[in-house]
N, CA and C atoms of all chains as a GROMACS GRO file, in nm:
protein
  648
    1UNK      N    1   8.198   6.879   4.786
    1UNK     CA    2   8.338   6.915   4.780
    1UNK      C    3   8.358   7.025   4.675
    2UNK      N    4   8.355   7.151   4.718
    2UNK     CA    5   8.388   7.262   4.630
    2UNK      C    6   8.304   7.265   4.504
    3UNK      N    7   8.372   7.294   4.394
    3UNK     CA    8   8.304   7.303   4.265
    3UNK      C    9   8.260   7.167   4.215
    4UNK      N   10   8.140   7.161   4.158
    4UNK     CA   11   8.091   7.037   4.099
    4UNK      C   12   8.153   7.023   3.959
    5UNK      N   13   8.153   6.900   3.904
    5UNK     CA   14   8.224   6.876   3.777
    5UNK      C   15   8.202   6.976   3.664
    6UNK      N   16   8.079   7.018   3.627
    6UNK     CA   17   8.068   7.112   3.513
    6UNK      C   18   8.140   7.244   3.540
    7UNK      N   19   8.121   7.298   3.660
    7UNK     CA   20   8.187   7.424   3.698
    7UNK      C   21   8.337   7.408   3.703
    8UNK      N   22   8.380   7.291   3.750
    8UNK     CA   23   8.524   7.262   3.760
    8UNK      C   24   8.589   7.262   3.622
    9UNK      N   25   8.519   7.200   3.526
    9UNK     CA   26   8.574   7.194   3.389
    9UNK      C   27   8.580   7.334   3.330
   10UNK      N   28   8.475   7.413   3.352
   10UNK     CA   29   8.472   7.550   3.298
   10UNK      C   30   8.585   7.631   3.358
   11UNK      N   31   8.604   7.620   3.490
   11UNK     CA   32   8.711   7.694   3.558
   11UNK      C   33   8.848   7.649   3.508
   12UNK      N   34   8.862   7.518   3.482
   12UNK     CA   35   8.990   7.467   3.429
   12UNK      C   36   9.016   7.523   3.290
   13UNK      N   37   8.911   7.533   3.209
   13UNK     CA   38   8.926   7.590   3.075
   13UNK      C   39   8.968   7.738   3.084
   14UNK      N   40   8.910   7.809   3.182
   14UNK     CA   41   8.946   7.950   3.202
   14UNK      C   42   9.095   7.962   3.237
   15UNK      N   43   9.144   7.874   3.323
   15UNK     CA   44   9.287   7.875   3.357
   15UNK      C   45   9.370   7.843   3.233
   16UNK      N   46   9.323   7.748   3.152
   16UNK     CA   47   9.396   7.712   3.029
   16UNK      C   48   9.402   7.831   2.934
   17UNK      N   49   9.290   7.901   2.920
   17UNK     CA   50   9.286   8.019   2.831
   17UNK      C   51   9.381   8.126   2.884
   18UNK      N   52   9.378   8.147   3.016
   18UNK     CA   53   9.466   8.249   3.077
   18UNK      C   54   9.614   8.216   3.052
   19UNK      N   55   9.651   8.090   3.072
   19UNK     CA   56   9.792   8.050   3.050
   19UNK      C   57   9.829   8.064   2.902
   20UNK      N   58   9.736   8.030   2.814
   20UNK     CA   59   9.762   8.043   2.669
   20UNK      C   60   9.784   8.189   2.633
   21UNK      N   61   9.697   8.275   2.685
   21UNK     CA   62   9.710   8.419   2.656
   21UNK      C   63   9.842   8.473   2.710
   22UNK      N   64   9.882   8.429   2.829
   22UNK     CA   65  10.009   8.473   2.886
   22UNK      C   66  10.125   8.427   2.797
   23UNK      N   67  10.116   8.304   2.749
   23UNK     CA   68  10.221   8.252   2.660
   23UNK      C   69  10.229   8.333   2.531
   24UNK      N   70  10.112   8.366   2.475
   24UNK     CA   71  10.108   8.445   2.350
   24UNK      C   72  10.166   8.585   2.375
   25UNK      N   73  10.128   8.643   2.489
   25UNK     CA   74  10.182   8.776   2.524
   25UNK      C   75  10.335   8.770   2.537
   26UNK      N   76  10.382   8.660   2.595
   26UNK     CA   77  10.527   8.643   2.610
   26UNK      C   78  10.597   8.633   2.476
   27UNK      N   79  10.533   8.566   2.380
   27UNK     CA   80  10.592   8.553   2.246
   27UNK      C   81  10.608   8.690   2.180
   28UNK      N   82  10.515   8.780   2.208
   28UNK     CA   83  10.522   8.916   2.152
   28UNK      C   84  10.591   9.014   2.246
   29UNK      N   85  10.657   8.961   2.348
   29UNK     CA   86  10.733   9.043   2.442
   29UNK      C   87  10.645   9.146   2.513
   30UNK      N   88  10.524   9.105   2.548
   30UNK     CA   89  10.430   9.194   2.616
   30UNK      C   90  10.386   9.136   2.751
   31UNK      N   91  10.471   9.052   2.805
   31UNK     CA   92  10.433   8.983   2.929
   31UNK      C   93  10.472   9.062   3.053
   32UNK      N   94  10.568   9.153   3.041
   32UNK     CA   95  10.622   9.221   3.159
   32UNK      C   96  10.613   9.373   3.146
   33UNK      N   97  10.646   9.438   3.259
   33UNK     CA   98  10.653   9.584   3.259
   33UNK      C   99  10.770   9.631   3.173
   34UNK      N  100  10.762   9.755   3.128
   34UNK     CA  101  10.878   9.815   3.059
   34UNK      C  102  10.938   9.926   3.147
   35UNK      N  103  10.865   9.964   3.251
   35UNK     CA  104  10.917  10.067   3.342
   35UNK      C  105  11.040  10.014   3.414
   36UNK      N  106  11.139  10.100   3.432
   36UNK     CA  107  11.264  10.053   3.494
   36UNK      C  108  11.250  10.048   3.646
   37UNK      N  109  11.325   9.956   3.703
   37UNK     CA  110  11.326   9.941   3.850
   37UNK      C  111  11.469   9.954   3.901
   38UNK      N  112  11.483   9.984   4.028
   38UNK     CA  113  11.616   9.998   4.086
   38UNK      C  114  11.684   9.862   4.108
   39UNK      N  115  11.605   9.757   4.104
   39UNK     CA  116  11.659   9.624   4.131
   39UNK      C  117  11.676   9.545   4.001
   40UNK      N  118  11.798   9.540   3.952
   40UNK     CA  119  11.825   9.477   3.822
   40UNK      C  120  11.793   9.328   3.823
   41UNK      N  121  11.828   9.262   3.934
   41UNK     CA  122  11.803   9.117   3.941
   41UNK      C  123  11.654   9.087   3.936
   42UNK      N  124  11.576   9.173   4.003
   42UNK     CA  125  11.430   9.155   4.002
   42UNK      C  126  11.377   9.171   3.860
   43UNK      N  127  11.427   9.272   3.789
   43UNK     CA  128  11.384   9.294   3.651
   43UNK      C  129  11.426   9.178   3.562
   44UNK      N  130  11.550   9.128   3.583
   44UNK     CA  131  11.598   9.016   3.503
   44UNK      C  132  11.515   8.890   3.529
   45UNK      N  133  11.473   8.873   3.654
   45UNK     CA  134  11.393   8.755   3.689
   45UNK      C  135  11.252   8.766   3.632
   46UNK      N  136  11.191   8.881   3.649
   46UNK     CA  137  11.054   8.899   3.601
   46UNK      C  138  11.047   8.906   3.449
   47UNK      N  139  11.159   8.942   3.386
   47UNK     CA  140  11.160   8.959   3.240
   47UNK      C  141  11.231   8.842   3.172
   48UNK      N  142  11.236   8.728   3.239
   48UNK     CA  143  11.308   8.614   3.183
   48UNK      C  144  11.224   8.542   3.076
   49UNK      N  145  11.293   8.483   2.978
   49UNK     CA  146  11.221   8.411   2.872
   49UNK      C  147  11.160   8.279   2.922
   50UNK      N  148  11.208   8.236   3.039
   50UNK     CA  149  11.156   8.111   3.096
   50UNK      C  150  11.004   8.120   3.117
   51UNK      N  151  10.956   8.240   3.151
   51UNK     CA  152  10.812   8.257   3.176
   51UNK      C  153  10.732   8.222   3.053
   52UNK      N  154  10.777   8.271   2.936
   52UNK     CA  155  10.704   8.243   2.813
   52UNK      C  156  10.699   8.093   2.787
   53UNK      N  157  10.816   8.030   2.795
   53UNK     CA  158  10.822   7.884   2.773
   53UNK      C  159  10.735   7.812   2.875
   54UNK      N  160  10.743   7.858   3.000
   54UNK     CA  161  10.665   7.796   3.108
   54UNK      C  162  10.516   7.808   3.083
   55UNK      N  163  10.472   7.927   3.047
   55UNK     CA  164  10.328   7.947   3.024
   55UNK      C  165  10.280   7.864   2.906
   56UNK      N  166  10.362   7.856   2.799
   56UNK     CA  167  10.322   7.775   2.683
   56UNK      C  168  10.314   7.627   2.723
   57UNK      N  169  10.416   7.580   2.795
   57UNK     CA  170  10.417   7.439   2.836
   57UNK      C  171  10.297   7.408   2.927
   58UNK      N  172  10.271   7.498   3.023
   58UNK     CA  173  10.160   7.474   3.116
   58UNK      C  174  10.026   7.480   3.042
   59UNK      N  175  10.013   7.574   2.948
   59UNK     CA  176   9.886   7.583   2.874
   59UNK      C  177   9.862   7.456   2.794
   60UNK      N  178   9.969   7.402   2.732
   60UNK     CA  179   9.954   7.275   2.657
   60UNK      C  180   9.911   7.163   2.752
   61UNK      N  181   9.975   7.159   2.869
   61UNK     CA  182   9.943   7.056   2.969
   61UNK      C  183   9.797   7.068   3.015
   62UNK      N  184   9.755   7.191   3.043
   62UNK     CA  185   9.618   7.211   3.092
   62UNK      C  186   9.516   7.177   2.983
   63UNK      N  187   9.545   7.219   2.860
   63UNK     CA  188   9.453   7.185   2.750
   63UNK      C  189   9.446   7.033   2.732
   64UNK      N  190   9.560   6.965   2.741
   64UNK     CA  191   9.562   6.818   2.731
   64UNK      C  192   9.476   6.756   2.841
   65UNK      N  193   9.487   6.812   2.964
   65UNK     CA  194   9.409   6.756   3.075
   65UNK      C  195   9.259   6.777   3.052
   66UNK      N  196   9.225   6.892   2.992
   66UNK     CA  197   9.083   6.919   2.964
   66UNK      C  198   9.032   6.825   2.855
   67UNK      N  199   9.110   6.806   2.750
   67UNK     CA  200   9.066   6.725   2.636
   67UNK      C  201   9.065   6.576   2.671
   68UNK      N  202   9.169   6.531   2.741
   68UNK     CA  203   9.183   6.388   2.770
   68UNK      C  204   9.114   6.345   2.900
   69UNK      N  205   9.061   6.442   2.976
   69UNK     CA  206   8.993   6.414   3.104
   69UNK      C  207   9.083   6.338   3.202
   70UNK      N  208   9.208   6.372   3.208
   70UNK     CA  209   9.298   6.313   3.310
   70UNK      C  210   9.409   6.412   3.343
   71UNK      N  211   9.479   6.384   3.448
   71UNK     CA  212   9.588   6.469   3.501
   71UNK      C  213   9.542   6.609   3.539
   72UNK      N  214   9.413   6.628   3.568
   72UNK     CA  215   9.364   6.764   3.596
   72UNK      C  216   9.431   6.824   3.720
   73UNK      N  217   9.448   6.739   3.822
   73UNK     CA  218   9.508   6.791   3.945
   73UNK      C  219   9.653   6.836   3.919
   74UNK      N  220   9.729   6.754   3.848
   74UNK     CA  221   9.869   6.789   3.818
   74UNK      C  222   9.874   6.914   3.730
   75UNK      N  223   9.781   6.924   3.635
   75UNK     CA  224   9.778   7.040   3.546
   75UNK      C  225   9.752   7.168   3.624
   76UNK      N  226   9.660   7.159   3.721
   76UNK     CA  227   9.630   7.278   3.802
   76UNK      C  228   9.746   7.314   3.894
   77UNK      N  229   9.816   7.213   3.941
   77UNK     CA  230   9.936   7.241   4.022
   77UNK      C  231  10.043   7.306   3.937
   78UNK      N  232  10.055   7.262   3.812
   78UNK     CA  233  10.152   7.325   3.720
   78UNK      C  234  10.114   7.471   3.696
   79UNK      N  235   9.984   7.497   3.685
   79UNK     CA  236   9.938   7.635   3.665
   79UNK      C  237   9.972   7.721   3.788
   80UNK      N  238   9.959   7.663   3.907
   80UNK     CA  239   9.997   7.735   4.030
   80UNK      C  240  10.146   7.764   4.028
   81UNK      N  241  10.224   7.665   3.987
   81UNK     CA  242  10.371   7.678   3.985
   81UNK      C  243  10.416   7.792   3.894
   82UNK      N  244  10.346   7.812   3.783
   82UNK     CA  245  10.389   7.919   3.691
   82UNK      C  246  10.323   8.054   3.727
   83UNK      N  247  10.196   8.049   3.770
   83UNK     CA  248  10.125   8.176   3.794
   83UNK      C  249  10.168   8.246   3.923
   84UNK      N  250  10.187   8.167   4.029
   84UNK     CA  251  10.218   8.228   4.160
   84UNK      C  252  10.354   8.301   4.159
   85UNK      N  253  10.464   8.236   4.115
   85UNK     CA  254  10.592   8.310   4.112
   85UNK      C  255  10.590   8.428   4.014
   86UNK      N  256  10.524   8.409   3.899
   86UNK     CA  257  10.517   8.519   3.801
   86UNK      C  258  10.449   8.640   3.863
   87UNK      N  259  10.337   8.616   3.930
   87UNK     CA  260  10.264   8.727   3.992
   87UNK      C  261  10.348   8.791   4.103
   88UNK      N  262  10.420   8.708   4.178
   88UNK     CA  263  10.503   8.761   4.288
   88UNK      C  264  10.613   8.853   4.234
   89UNK      N  265  10.689   8.804   4.135
   89UNK     CA  266  10.801   8.884   4.084
   89UNK      C  267  10.752   9.010   4.013
   90UNK      N  268  10.641   8.998   3.940
   90UNK     CA  269  10.590   9.115   3.871
   90UNK      C  270  10.526   9.215   3.967
   91UNK      N  271  10.467   9.163   4.075
   91UNK     CA  272  10.412   9.253   4.177
   91UNK      C  273  10.526   9.332   4.242
   92UNK      N  274  10.636   9.260   4.272
   92UNK     CA  275  10.752   9.328   4.332
   92UNK      C  276  10.809   9.431   4.235
   93UNK      N  277  10.816   9.393   4.107
   93UNK     CA  278  10.866   9.486   4.006
   93UNK      C  279  10.774   9.609   3.998
   94UNK      N  280  10.643   9.581   3.993
   94UNK     CA  281  10.546   9.691   3.984
   94UNK      C  282  10.552   9.785   4.103
   95UNK      N  283  10.586   9.729   4.220
   95UNK     CA  284  10.592   9.812   4.341
   95UNK      C  285  10.722   9.892   4.351
   96UNK      N  286  10.823   9.853   4.272
   96UNK     CA  287  10.954   9.919   4.285
   96UNK      C  288  10.994   9.997   4.159
   97UNK      N  289  10.897  10.027   4.074
   97UNK     CA  290  10.929  10.103   3.953
   97UNK      C  291  10.953  10.252   3.988
   98UNK      N  292  11.018  10.321   3.893
   98UNK     CA  293  11.048  10.463   3.915
   98UNK      C  294  10.919  10.545   3.928
   99UNK      N  295  10.822  10.512   3.844
   99UNK     CA  296  10.693  10.582   3.853
   99UNK      C  297  10.581  10.479   3.870
  100UNK      N  298  10.470  10.519   3.931
  100UNK     CA  299  10.363  10.422   3.960
  100UNK      C  300  10.308  10.355   3.834
  101UNK      N  301  10.290  10.225   3.842
  101UNK     CA  302  10.232  10.150   3.730
  101UNK      C  303  10.114  10.068   3.781
  102UNK      N  304  10.033  10.023   3.687
  102UNK     CA  305   9.917   9.941   3.726
  102UNK      C  306   9.964   9.805   3.779
  103UNK      N  307   9.902   9.764   3.889
  103UNK     CA  308   9.936   9.634   3.947
  103UNK      C  309   9.826   9.530   3.917
  104UNK      N  310   9.739   9.568   3.823
  104UNK     CA  311   9.623   9.481   3.795
  104UNK      C  312   9.666   9.342   3.748
  105UNK      N  313   9.763   9.338   3.656
  105UNK     CA  314   9.802   9.209   3.598
  105UNK      C  315   9.857   9.112   3.702
  106UNK      N  316   9.956   9.151   3.783
  106UNK     CA  317  10.005   9.054   3.882
  106UNK      C  318   9.902   9.015   3.987
  107UNK      N  319   9.814   9.110   4.023
  107UNK     CA  320   9.710   9.077   4.122
  107UNK      C  321   9.610   8.977   4.062
  108UNK      N  322   9.572   9.001   3.936
  108UNK     CA  323   9.481   8.907   3.870
  108UNK      C  324   9.547   8.769   3.855
  109UNK      N  325   9.677   8.770   3.825
  109UNK     CA  326   9.749   8.642   3.814
  109UNK      C  327   9.751   8.570   3.949
  110UNK      N  328   9.767   8.648   4.057
  110UNK     CA  329   9.766   8.587   4.192
  110UNK      C  330   9.628   8.526   4.220
  111UNK      N  331   9.523   8.598   4.180
  111UNK     CA  332   9.387   8.545   4.200
  111UNK      C  333   9.369   8.416   4.120
  112UNK      N  334   9.420   8.416   3.996
  112UNK     CA  335   9.412   8.295   3.913
  112UNK      C  336   9.489   8.180   3.977
  113UNK      N  337   9.604   8.212   4.038
  113UNK     CA  338   9.684   8.108   4.105
  113UNK      C  339   9.604   8.047   4.221
  114UNK      N  340   9.535   8.132   4.296
  114UNK     CA  341   9.452   8.081   4.407
  114UNK      C  342   9.339   7.993   4.354
  115UNK      N  343   9.276   8.039   4.244
  115UNK     CA  344   9.168   7.959   4.183
  115UNK      C  345   9.223   7.825   4.134
  116UNK      N  346   9.342   7.831   4.069
  116UNK     CA  347   9.404   7.707   4.020
  116UNK      C  348   9.434   7.611   4.135
  117UNK      N  349   9.477   7.667   4.248
  117UNK     CA  350   9.504   7.581   4.364
  117UNK      C  351   9.375   7.518   4.416
  118UNK      N  352   9.269   7.598   4.421
  118UNK     CA  353   9.139   7.544   4.465
  118UNK      C  354   9.093   7.434   4.371
  119UNK      N  355   9.119   7.453   4.242
  119UNK     CA  356   9.082   7.350   4.144
  119UNK      C  357   9.166   7.224   4.163
  120UNK      N  358   9.295   7.243   4.196
  120UNK     CA  359   9.380   7.126   4.221
  120UNK      C  360   9.324   7.043   4.337
  121UNK      N  361   9.273   7.114   4.438
  121UNK     CA  362   9.211   7.044   4.552
  121UNK      C  363   9.081   6.976   4.508
  122UNK      N  364   9.003   7.049   4.428
  122UNK     CA  365   8.873   6.996   4.384
  122UNK      C  366   8.890   6.876   4.291
  123UNK      N  367   8.999   6.873   4.213
  123UNK     CA  368   9.021   6.763   4.119
  123UNK      C  369   9.085   6.641   4.185
  124UNK      N  370   9.105   6.647   4.318
  124UNK     CA  371   9.165   6.532   4.388
  124UNK      C  372   9.074   6.410   4.370
  125UNK      N  373   9.133   6.290   4.363
  125UNK     CA  374   9.051   6.170   4.344
  125UNK      C  375   8.946   6.158   4.454
  126UNK      N  376   8.826   6.115   4.414
  126UNK     CA  377   8.716   6.100   4.510
  126UNK      C  378   8.737   5.974   4.593
  127UNK      N  379   8.705   5.981   4.725
  127UNK     CA  380   8.716   5.862   4.809
  127UNK      C  381   8.576   5.812   4.841
  128UNK      N  382   8.508   5.762   4.739
  128UNK     CA  383   8.368   5.723   4.755
  128UNK      C  384   8.353   5.590   4.829
  129UNK      N  385   8.465   5.516   4.849
  129UNK     CA  386   8.451   5.387   4.917
  129UNK      C  387   8.416   5.404   5.064
  130UNK      N  388   8.425   5.525   5.116
  130UNK     CA  389   8.385   5.549   5.254
  130UNK      C  390   8.244   5.608   5.261
  131UNK      N  391   8.182   5.622   5.146
  131UNK     CA  392   8.050   5.685   5.144
  131UNK      C  393   7.949   5.598   5.220
  132UNK      N  394   7.868   5.663   5.302
  132UNK     CA  395   7.770   5.589   5.380
  132UNK      C  396   7.642   5.566   5.302
  133UNK      N  397   7.634   5.616   5.181
  133UNK     CA  398   7.518   5.595   5.096
  133UNK      C  399   7.401   5.681   5.130
  134UNK      N  400   7.420   5.786   5.208
  134UNK     CA  401   7.309   5.874   5.242
  134UNK      C  402   7.341   6.017   5.201
  135UNK      N  403  13.138   8.448   3.747
  135UNK     CA  404  13.093   8.310   3.776
  135UNK      C  405  12.944   8.294   3.741
  136UNK      N  406  12.860   8.362   3.819
  136UNK     CA  407  12.716   8.352   3.796
  136UNK      C  408  12.665   8.484   3.738
  137UNK      N  409  12.610   8.478   3.618
  137UNK     CA  410  12.557   8.601   3.561
  137UNK      C  411  12.411   8.619   3.603
  138UNK      N  412  12.357   8.736   3.572
  138UNK     CA  413  12.222   8.770   3.615
  138UNK      C  414  12.117   8.674   3.564
  139UNK      N  415  12.133   8.632   3.436
  139UNK     CA  416  12.034   8.541   3.376
  139UNK      C  417  12.028   8.409   3.451
  140UNK      N  418  12.147   8.360   3.487
  140UNK     CA  419  12.152   8.231   3.557
  140UNK      C  420  12.090   8.242   3.696
  141UNK      N  421  12.125   8.350   3.765
  141UNK     CA  422  12.068   8.370   3.900
  141UNK      C  423  11.916   8.383   3.892
  142UNK      N  424  11.870   8.459   3.792
  142UNK     CA  425  11.724   8.477   3.779
  142UNK      C  426  11.657   8.345   3.745
  143UNK      N  427  11.723   8.264   3.660
  143UNK     CA  428  11.667   8.131   3.628
  143UNK      C  429  11.660   8.045   3.754
  144UNK      N  430  11.765   8.052   3.835
  144UNK     CA  431  11.765   7.977   3.961
  144UNK      C  432  11.654   8.025   4.053
  145UNK      N  433  11.637   8.157   4.060
  145UNK     CA  434  11.531   8.213   4.144
  145UNK      C  435  11.394   8.163   4.100
  146UNK      N  436  11.375   8.162   3.967
  146UNK     CA  437  11.246   8.115   3.912
  146UNK      C  438  11.224   7.968   3.949
  147UNK      N  439  11.331   7.890   3.931
  147UNK     CA  440  11.321   7.747   3.963
  147UNK      C  441  11.289   7.724   4.109
  148UNK      N  442  11.360   7.795   4.196
  148UNK     CA  443  11.338   7.777   4.341
  148UNK      C  444  11.197   7.820   4.380
  149UNK      N  445  11.154   7.936   4.328
  149UNK     CA  446  11.019   7.983   4.364
  149UNK      C  447  10.912   7.890   4.308
  150UNK      N  448  10.937   7.836   4.188
  150UNK     CA  449  10.843   7.738   4.132
  150UNK      C  450  10.836   7.613   4.217
  151UNK      N  451  10.952   7.569   4.264
  151UNK     CA  452  10.957   7.449   4.349
  151UNK      C  453  10.881   7.473   4.480
  152UNK      N  454  10.903   7.592   4.538
  152UNK     CA  455  10.833   7.625   4.663
  152UNK      C  456  10.682   7.627   4.639
  153UNK      N  457  10.642   7.690   4.527
  153UNK     CA  458  10.498   7.696   4.495
  153UNK      C  459  10.441   7.555   4.480
  154UNK      N  460  10.519   7.467   4.415
  154UNK     CA  461  10.473   7.328   4.396
  154UNK      C  462  10.458   7.258   4.530
  155UNK      N  463  10.559   7.273   4.616
  155UNK     CA  464  10.557   7.205   4.746
  155UNK      C  465  10.440   7.254   4.831
  156UNK      N  466  10.418   7.386   4.830
  156UNK     CA  467  10.306   7.442   4.907
  156UNK      C  468  10.174   7.387   4.854
  157UNK      N  469  10.160   7.389   4.721
  157UNK     CA  470  10.036   7.340   4.659
  157UNK      C  471  10.015   7.192   4.690
  158UNK      N  472  10.122   7.114   4.676
  158UNK     CA  473  10.113   6.969   4.698
  158UNK      C  474  10.076   6.938   4.843
  159UNK      N  475  10.144   7.006   4.937
  159UNK     CA  476  10.118   6.981   5.079
  159UNK      C  477   9.974   7.018   5.115
  160UNK      N  478   9.933   7.134   5.065
  160UNK     CA  479   9.797   7.180   5.095
  160UNK      C  480   9.693   7.085   5.035
  161UNK      N  481   9.716   7.042   4.910
  161UNK     CA  482   9.622   6.952   4.843
  161UNK      C  483   9.612   6.819   4.919
  162UNK      N  484   9.729   6.765   4.957
  162UNK     CA  485   9.729   6.637   5.030
  162UNK      C  486   9.663   6.652   5.166
  163UNK      N  487   9.691   6.764   5.234
  163UNK     CA  488   9.632   6.789   5.365
  163UNK      C  489   9.481   6.796   5.357
  164UNK      N  490   9.431   6.865   5.255
  164UNK     CA  491   9.286   6.876   5.241
  164UNK      C  492   9.224   6.741   5.208
  165UNK      N  493   9.292   6.662   5.123
  165UNK     CA  494   9.241   6.529   5.088
  165UNK      C  495   9.237   6.441   5.212
  166UNK      N  496   9.339   6.453   5.297
  166UNK     CA  497   9.345   6.373   5.420
  166UNK      C  498   9.232   6.412   5.515
  167UNK      N  499   9.210   6.544   5.529
  167UNK     CA  500   9.103   6.591   5.617
  167UNK      C  501   8.967   6.541   5.567
  168UNK      N  502   8.951   6.544   5.434
  168UNK     CA  503   8.825   6.496   5.374
  168UNK      C  504   8.804   6.348   5.403
  169UNK      N  505   8.914   6.270   5.396
  169UNK     CA  506   8.905   6.127   5.421
  169UNK      C  507   8.868   6.101   5.566
  170UNK      N  508   8.930   6.176   5.658
  170UNK     CA  509   8.899   6.159   5.800
  170UNK      C  510   8.753   6.192   5.826
  171UNK      N  511   8.705   6.299   5.761
  171UNK     CA  512   8.565   6.339   5.778
  171UNK      C  513   8.471   6.228   5.730
  172UNK      N  514   8.504   6.168   5.614
  172UNK     CA  515   8.416   6.064   5.560
  172UNK      C  516   8.422   5.939   5.647
  173UNK      N  517   8.540   5.910   5.704
  173UNK     CA  518   8.552   5.796   5.796
  173UNK      C  519   8.468   5.818   5.921
  174UNK      N  520   8.470   5.942   5.972
  174UNK     CA  521   8.391   5.975   6.090
  174UNK      C  522   8.242   5.959   6.060
  175UNK      N  523   8.203   6.007   5.941
  175UNK     CA  524   8.062   5.994   5.900
  175UNK      C  525   8.023   5.846   5.892
  176UNK      N  526   8.116   5.764   5.837
  176UNK     CA  527   8.089   5.621   5.823
  176UNK      C  528   8.071   5.558   5.961
  177UNK      N  529   8.157   5.592   6.056
  177UNK     CA  530   8.149   5.535   6.190
  177UNK      C  531   8.020   5.575   6.259
  178UNK      N  532   7.980   5.701   6.243
  178UNK     CA  533   7.855   5.748   6.303
  178UNK      C  534   7.737   5.672   6.243
  179UNK      N  535   7.742   5.654   6.109
  179UNK     CA  536   7.633   5.583   6.041
  179UNK      C  537   7.627   5.438   6.086
  180UNK      N  538   7.743   5.375   6.105
  180UNK     CA  539   7.747   5.236   6.151
  180UNK      C  540   7.691   5.224   6.292
  181UNK      N  541   7.729   5.318   6.381
  181UNK     CA  542   7.681   5.315   6.519
  181UNK      C  543   7.529   5.335   6.523
  182UNK      N  544   7.481   5.425   6.438
  182UNK     CA  545   7.337   5.452   6.432
  182UNK      C  546   7.261   5.328   6.385
  183UNK      N  547   7.317   5.263   6.283
  183UNK     CA  548   7.254   5.143   6.229
  183UNK      C  549   7.249   5.033   6.336
  184UNK      N  550   7.361   5.015   6.408
  184UNK     CA  551   7.368   4.912   6.512
  184UNK      C  552   7.265   4.940   6.623
  185UNK      N  553   7.252   5.068   6.658
  185UNK     CA  554   7.156   5.104   6.763
  185UNK      C  555   7.014   5.072   6.718
  186UNK      N  556   6.982   5.099   6.592
  186UNK     CA  557   6.847   5.068   6.540
  186UNK      C  558   6.821   4.918   6.544
  187UNK      N  559   6.923   4.840   6.504
  187UNK     CA  560   6.906   4.693   6.505
  187UNK      C  561   6.886   4.643   6.648
  188UNK      N  562   6.963   4.702   6.742
  188UNK     CA  563   6.949   4.664   6.883
  188UNK      C  564   6.807   4.692   6.933
  189UNK      N  565   6.755   4.808   6.897
  189UNK     CA  566   6.618   4.844   6.938
  189UNK      C  567   6.517   4.748   6.878
  190UNK      N  568   6.540   4.711   6.752
  190UNK     CA  569   6.449   4.619   6.684
  190UNK      C  570   6.451   4.482   6.751
  191UNK      N  571   6.572   4.434   6.784
  191UNK     CA  572   6.585   4.307   6.855
  191UNK      C  573   6.513   4.314   6.990
  192UNK      N  574   6.536   4.425   7.062
  192UNK     CA  575   6.478   4.440   7.196
  192UNK      C  576   6.326   4.443   7.189
  193UNK      N  577   6.272   4.502   7.085
  193UNK     CA  578   6.126   4.508   7.071
  193UNK      C  579   6.067   4.368   7.052
  194UNK      N  580   6.149   4.274   7.002
  194UNK     CA  581   6.104   4.136   6.985
  194UNK      C  582   6.152   4.047   7.100
  195UNK      N  583   6.203   4.109   7.205
  195UNK     CA  584   6.250   4.033   7.321
  195UNK      C  585   6.376   3.955   7.295
  196UNK      N  586   6.457   3.998   7.202
  196UNK     CA  587   6.580   3.926   7.167
  196UNK      C  588   6.702   4.010   7.204
  197UNK      N  589   6.814   3.944   7.213
  197UNK     CA  590   6.939   4.018   7.232
  197UNK      C  591   7.023   4.005   7.106
  198UNK      N  592   7.108   4.098   7.091
  198UNK     CA  593   7.194   4.099   6.969
  198UNK      C  594   7.289   3.980   6.972
  199UNK      N  595   7.312   3.917   6.857
  199UNK     CA  596   7.414   3.812   6.854
  199UNK      C  597   7.551   3.872   6.884
  200UNK      N  598   7.639   3.789   6.939
  200UNK     CA  599   7.770   3.840   6.978
  200UNK      C  600   7.856   3.867   6.855
  201UNK      N  601   7.935   3.971   6.868
  201UNK     CA  602   8.030   4.001   6.760
  201UNK      C  603   8.152   3.910   6.777
  202UNK      N  604   8.234   3.893   6.674
  202UNK     CA  605   8.352   3.806   6.686
  202UNK      C  606   8.440   3.843   6.805
  203UNK      N  607   8.447   3.971   6.839
  203UNK     CA  608   8.530   4.013   6.953
  203UNK      C  609   8.472   3.965   7.085
  204UNK      N  610   8.338   3.959   7.090
  204UNK     CA  611   8.271   3.922   7.215
  204UNK      C  612   8.264   3.770   7.236
  205UNK      N  613   8.289   3.693   7.129
  205UNK     CA  614   8.278   3.548   7.140
  205UNK      C  615   8.389   3.491   7.229
  206UNK      N  616   8.355   3.390   7.310
  206UNK     CA  617   8.455   3.324   7.395
  206UNK      C  618   8.473   3.180   7.349
  207UNK      N  619   8.559   3.106   7.419
  207UNK     CA  620   8.581   2.964   7.384
  207UNK      C  621   8.455   2.882   7.406
  208UNK      N  622   8.380   2.918   7.512
  208UNK     CA  623   8.255   2.845   7.540
  208UNK      C  624   8.158   2.855   7.423
  209UNK      N  625   8.150   2.974   7.366
  209UNK     CA  626   8.062   2.992   7.250
  209UNK      C  627   8.106   2.903   7.135
  210UNK      N  628   8.236   2.888   7.118
  210UNK     CA  629   8.288   2.800   7.012
  210UNK      C  630   8.247   2.656   7.039
  211UNK      N  631   8.256   2.615   7.168
  211UNK     CA  632   8.218   2.477   7.202
  211UNK      C  633   8.071   2.453   7.174
  212UNK      N  634   7.987   2.555   7.204
  212UNK     CA  635   7.844   2.542   7.175
  212UNK      C  636   7.821   2.522   7.027
  213UNK      N  637   7.894   2.595   6.946
  213UNK     CA  638   7.881   2.581   6.801
  213UNK      C  639   7.918   2.440   6.757
  214UNK      N  640   8.022   2.386   6.820
  214UNK     CA  641   8.067   2.252   6.781
  214UNK      C  642   7.962   2.146   6.816
  215UNK      N  643   7.890   2.169   6.930
  215UNK     CA  644   7.785   2.074   6.967
  215UNK      C  645   7.676   2.066   6.860
  216UNK      N  646   7.648   2.175   6.798
  216UNK     CA  647   7.546   2.177   6.693
  216UNK      C  648   7.596   2.102   6.571
   0.00000   0.00000   0.00000
């Protein structure tokens, strides 16, 4: 079933580090683009303080799951919940700026969201009671 | 009535909820498929095991004992005679 436990833990730690870094960037107001867009609501959504709080909360949750060896699936789902919308809104912002900007950050965040979702699946409880023993 | 900050907060909440629902549904669906696969493997393994036992019995000129589903009232009466 997908990643084996050591790889799974390493990948979970990578997601935790990514969320922590995003939270730290948010604290220093470096989480979003500064280029202006024609869509004010999009800019207001992508530049909201909720993202910083969300990333900090999710990073704490993911670190707790790594340290306490429980709630890993929920922690990865929380990471998907924060990473996927953030990447979507920032990708839209990046695509609608006055001048071309790098889209690397939202695309990387989208990739991390996909990895986090795969980890959520991989961390699902094992159903070994149906194992045939072979 | 609704300022930009509030609307953006609502948008974030709704998109987060959608992301959660998609993730949850997909995770549960995959877990269910995995369970079905393991059940199928178990059934195949059980059928294979039963076939081997049947062959072993046949090699000794014996027939397989009846399963509870195959037992009739007559079989019960025979048991009572013993």
